[in-house]
C-alpha positions as CSV (number, residue, x, y, z in Angstrom):
1,M,-2.7,25.4,-13.5
2,F,-1.2,27.1,-16.5
3,V,-2.0,30.7,-17.5
4,S,-3.6,29.5,-20.7
5,E,-5.9,27.2,-18.7
6,T,-6.9,30.0,-16.3
7,L,-7.6,32.3,-19.2
8,K,-9.9,29.7,-20.8
9,I,-11.8,29.2,-17.6
10,C,-12.2,33.0,-17.2
11,Q,-13.4,33.3,-20.7
12,Q,-16.1,30.6,-20.1
13,F,-17.2,32.1,-16.7
14,T,-20.9,33.0,-16.8
15,G,-21.3,34.1,-13.2
16,K,-21.1,37.5,-11.7
17,V,-18.1,39.7,-11.3
18,E,-18.3,42.6,-8.8
19,L,-16.5,45.8,-9.7
20,R,-15.9,48.6,-7.3
21,K,-13.7,51.7,-7.1
22,V,-11.2,51.7,-4.3
23,R,-10.8,54.8,-2.3
24,L,-7.1,55.9,-1.8
25,N,-5.9,58.6,0.6
26,R,-3.5,61.4,-0.4
27,G,-0.6,59.1,0.3
28,G,-1.9,56.3,-2.0
29,Y,-3.1,53.9,0.7
30,T,-6.4,52.1,1.0
31,D,-8.5,52.2,4.1
32,D,-6.9,48.8,4.9
33,G,-3.4,50.3,4.7
34,I,-2.4,48.7,1.5
35,Y,-0.1,51.0,-0.6
36,F,-0.9,51.5,-4.3
37,G,0.6,54.9,-4.9
38,I,-1.0,57.9,-6.6
39,G,-2.2,57.6,-10.2
40,E,-5.3,56.7,-12.2
41,P,-8.3,55.5,-10.2
42,L,-7.9,52.0,-8.6
43,Y,-10.6,49.3,-9.1
44,F,-11.1,46.0,-7.4
45,A,-12.9,43.1,-9.1
46,Q,-13.9,39.7,-7.7
47,D,-16.0,36.8,-8.9
48,E,-19.0,35.8,-6.9
49,E,-17.4,32.6,-5.7
50,G,-14.3,34.4,-4.4
51,Y,-11.9,32.3,-6.4
52,W,-10.5,35.3,-8.4
53,S,-9.8,38.9,-7.4
54,D,-7.6,41.6,-8.7
55,Y,-6.8,45.3,-8.3
56,F,-6.2,47.3,-11.4
57,R,-6.1,50.9,-12.6
58,A,-8.4,52.5,-15.2
59,T,-9.2,56.1,-16.1
60,C,-12.9,55.6,-15.6
61,R,-15.5,53.0,-14.7
62,E,-16.3,52.3,-18.4
63,E,-12.6,51.5,-19.1
64,A,-12.6,49.3,-16.0
65,I,-15.5,47.3,-17.4
66,D,-13.8,47.0,-20.8
67,I,-10.7,45.6,-19.0
68,L,-12.9,43.1,-17.2
69,R,-14.6,42.2,-20.5
70,D,-11.2,41.2,-22.0
71,T,-10.9,38.5,-19.2
72,F,-14.5,37.7,-18.6
73,P,-16.3,38.3,-22.0
74,I,-19.6,36.6,-21.0
75,A,-19.8,37.2,-17.3
76,K,-22.3,39.5,-15.7
77,I,-20.5,42.5,-14.3
78,R,-22.1,44.0,-11.2
79,K,-21.7,47.7,-11.3
């Protein structure tokens, strides 16, 4: 699937997207041992079907929601 096709599907997605903040230790690792480094808060988002998931950084939860809205403009974001 091409990026443009994926973006179109995401923009038409009307389901739920779960958003959660990921806890990092002082070394920049998650509880699962995945390294992300130190920086802005890390967030994880996943659609309710489990087809799409992503980690990304945002300064606050409101910015994280705005970032998700760029990809999923009509989805319900579970906060």
